[in-house]
N, C-alpha and C positions, 0 to 999 in steps of 0.2 A: 543496795542497803535494805535490810529487812524492815518491814512495817511494824509499828508498835501495836497494831491491832490485827486480829485474825477473825475468820468466820467463826461464829458461835460465841464470841466474846460479848459480855454485857458491858455496854458503854454509856457514857453520859455526854450529851451535846454541850459544849462549853461556850459556844458563841452562835449568833444568828437567831432566827425566829423561834427555834425550838430549844433555846438555851435552858439547861436544867432538866430536860427530859431524858429518861433512861429507856434503852431498848437493846435488843439482841441483833448482832450483825448477821444479815442474810447472805450478802455477797461482798467481795472485795475486788476492786479493779486496780491492781498495782500500777498499771501503765498510766492511768489517768489520775491516780492517787485519790480514789473516791470509794466510799462505802455505802451500802444500802442497809438501813436500819428498819427492823420490823415495826410497823405502826407509826413511823415518824416521817415527816416531810412528804405528806400525801399530796398528789397532784391528780387532777381530773383530766381524762382524755376522752375525746369523742372518736370512737372507732367505727370504721366502715365494716360492713359484713365481709367476712372472708372464710376460708375453709375451717380454720380453727374456731372462730367466733361467728357462727352462722347468723346470729341476729344483729350483731354490732351493738351500738348504743354507747352509753356513758360509763366509763370504767375509772375507778379510783385505785391508784397503785402508789407504791413508795418510789420516791426519786432519790438520786444519789446525793450524798453530803461529802464535802472534802474531808480527807483523813485528819487534817490538822485541827478540825473543829470538834473532834471527839477524843475522849480519854477513857481507858478501861476503869471499871468500877471495882474497888476492893473494899469490903466491909461497908458498903453504902456510900463511899466517897470516891470521887475521881482521883486518879493518881497518874503521874508520869511513869515512864517505863525505862529501865536500864537493861542493857544486854550484858550478860556475864558468860565467860567461857569457863567451863568446869575443868577439873584435872583430867578427865577422860576425853576431853576435846569436844564435848557437847556444848551447844550454845543455848542459853535459856533466857526468857524474858522475866525480869524481876520488877515488882512494884517498888517505886521509890519510898512510898509511905508504907511502912511495915515490913518490907523485904519479902513479901510473899511471892513464890514462883508462879507465874501466870501460864507457863507452858514452854515446851522446847521449840526452838527455831530449827536446830540441826542436831541430828543424832551424833553419837560418839564417832570420832575419826577412826578409820581402820588403819592398822599398822602394816 
């Protein structure tokens, strides 16, 4: 089943500690049904020195949030998503509020 959000979407967190905050999706992990949102759900990690990070130290980075806790933002408001199949066979994501097309899921089918 396709996810209602994709990388690059602007989303709002609808539950949890960061409820009401808006950010852009950096990564989507469909297997674990989690997304990483830019600037939200920051965690602090104490890192040992390694080849990539020579000095080590304390690093702050974004942690994943479950997909069910975010909704795409259309015109400043969160909305649910419907999937529609067009006449040419392409499948698109459509916002429930306003009916705006959010992007294609699958291109047109070849005959």
